[in-house]
N, C-alpha and C positions, 0 to 999 in steps of 0.2 A: 757265777761267771757269765751265764747266759743273760741274767737280769742286767748285769753291768753292760754287756755288749748291746742289748736291746735299748737300754737307757741311753747309751752313747749314740746310737743311730737316731733316736728321737731328738736327742739334744742337737745332733747335727742338722736335722730337719728344722728344728726351732731356730737354730742359729742362722740357717739359710734364710728363713722368713724374716728374721730380724735384720739381716744384712740387706735383703731386698727392700724391706720397708725403709731402712735408713737411706738406701740409695735413692729410692723414690722421693723421700723427703728432701734430701740434698738437691736433687734435680729440680724439684718444685721451688725450693728456697732460692736457688741461684738463677733460675730461668724466669720466675714469676715477676721480679722487678722489671726485667727487660720487656716482658709482654705488657705490663702496666704502663711502662714508659712509652712504648710504641702506641698503645691505645690512647694515651694522653696526648701525644703529638698529633695523632690523627684527629682527635676530637678538637684540638685547638685549630688545626688547619681547616677542618670542616666548619668550625664556628666563624673563622675569618672570612670564608667564602660567603656565608650567609649574613654576617654582620660586619661589614667593612669598618676598619678603624678610622683614625682621624682623616687619612687621605680620602677614604671612601666617602666620609661625611662631607668633606669639603666639596667633592665632586657633585654629591647630591644637592648641596646647597646652591652650587652654581647652576644646576639644572632647573631649579625652581624659578618660575617666571616672576619677574618683579611686578609689584602692584602698579597699576596705571596711575600717572600723576593727575592732579586736579587742574583743570584749565577753566578760563572764563570765556563765555560765548555770549555775544549780544544779539538778541532776536528782535527784529523790527518788522513793521508792516502788518499784513493780514493774518495775525494769529490772535488767539483769545487773550493771552496774557503776555504782551511784549515785555522785554526786560533782559537783564544780564543774569545768566545762569552758570552755576558751577557744574562742570561736566567732567567725566573721565576722558583721558586723552584718546582712548580707543572708541569713543562714541561716534555715531554717524549723525548726519543732519536730521534724519527722521527721529532720532532719539531726542534731539534738542526741541524739535517741533512738538513732540509729545509732552516734554517738560513745560512747554509754553502753553499748554492747554489744547493744542491742535489748531487746525486752520479755521478761519471764519468761513461763512458760506460762499462768499464771492472770491475767495483766494484762488489764485492761478497756480496750481501745484505743478503744472507742466514746465514752469521756468526754473524749477529746483531739481537738483540731483540729490534725491533723498538718500542715496547710498554713499554719498561723499563723506569723507572723514573730516571731522572738525579739528581746528587748531586753536591755540591760545590767542585771545584777543580777536577772534574771528567775528565778523558781522554777517548775520544772515538776514537778508531782506526778502520778505514774502510779498510780491505784488498782487494786486487785485486783477480780476479778469479784464483784459484790454489795456493794462498798464505794462510798460516795459521796465524790467527791473533796473533800478538805478545803482545797485551795488552788485558787481559780479560775484557769483558763487564759485566755490571750488568744484572741480570735476569737469566732465565733458558737457558743455553747454552750447546752445545755439549761438551763432555770431551776434544775434540781436542783443544778447545780454552782456556782451563784452564791450562795455562802454570805455571810451577813451577819456582819461583824466586830463583836463586842460591845465591842471596844476603840476602834473608830473611828466606828461608826454614830451618826448623829444621832437626834433625837427621832422624826422621821417614819420613818426607816429601821427603827428598833427596833419601831415599831408594826406593821410588816409581818409580824412574827413572830406565830404563833398564840398566843393567850392573853396577849399583851403589849399593854396599853392605855396611855393617857397617863401614868397614875400609876406603873406599873411601869417604863415607859421612862425617866421622870424619876429613878426610884430607881436604875436601872442607871447613868445618867450621873453621879448624885451619888456612887455608890459608886466610880466611876473617879476622880472628882475628889478624894475623900478617901483612897482606898487605893492609887491608881495603877492601872496596867493589870491586867487579869485575867491570871493566870498559866496558867490552864487553863479550859476551858469549864465544867468542873464547879463552878468558883467562883461561877458564876451562881446556884447554890442558896443562896449567902449572902445574896441579896436577899430581903427579906421579901415573902412572897406567891408566891415561886417554889419550889415543892416538887418532890418526886421525879417526880410525874406530869406536871407542866408541863415539867420538864426533859427528860423522855423525848420530848416532842413537839418540843422545840427542838434537841436535841443534834446532829441530822443537818442542821440548817439554819444553824448558827452556827459561827464560828471565832474565833480570837484574833489572826489575822494582820492 
């Protein structure tokens, strides 16, 4: 009888362990998927923060700087290799001069704004020392290089020239309308009232560009 009673107690203890183990297993079984699911969601969110999806990719693509376009620049005058060069649109005048082989010994670099940006179809003229540039460059230049085109200047611009008043300015415009553009600055002497002396005052201030 004692043996049966002792066995019954041990059996109860064993049953208690079995029940505890079963309870632990059931708890793990039902709670584990939730934990895994939460961990998965967290991992996906964390991944999205570090690796943006399509929207993030589009934003990054928009933030990438576009490649500069290729433009054509004509270099004339006192450079080693004058000619037309392909340049990137972000280039400066100094870059074009370098492509053209650099300046010749008697080039007047003071008349150029080497930091100026180049544009498509731009003409860069490098004068020699003692020469006034015949083609204005871009950027902040001295007034000496800002020549007035006798082919495009209007009435007011022409009157900025020494010795050119309203009547002569009108005569220049009328000449253009009747004969077409001036082929050379010397043709200005075909205008009545503009003789050799007046032309000498004007020749370094005008162009046909």
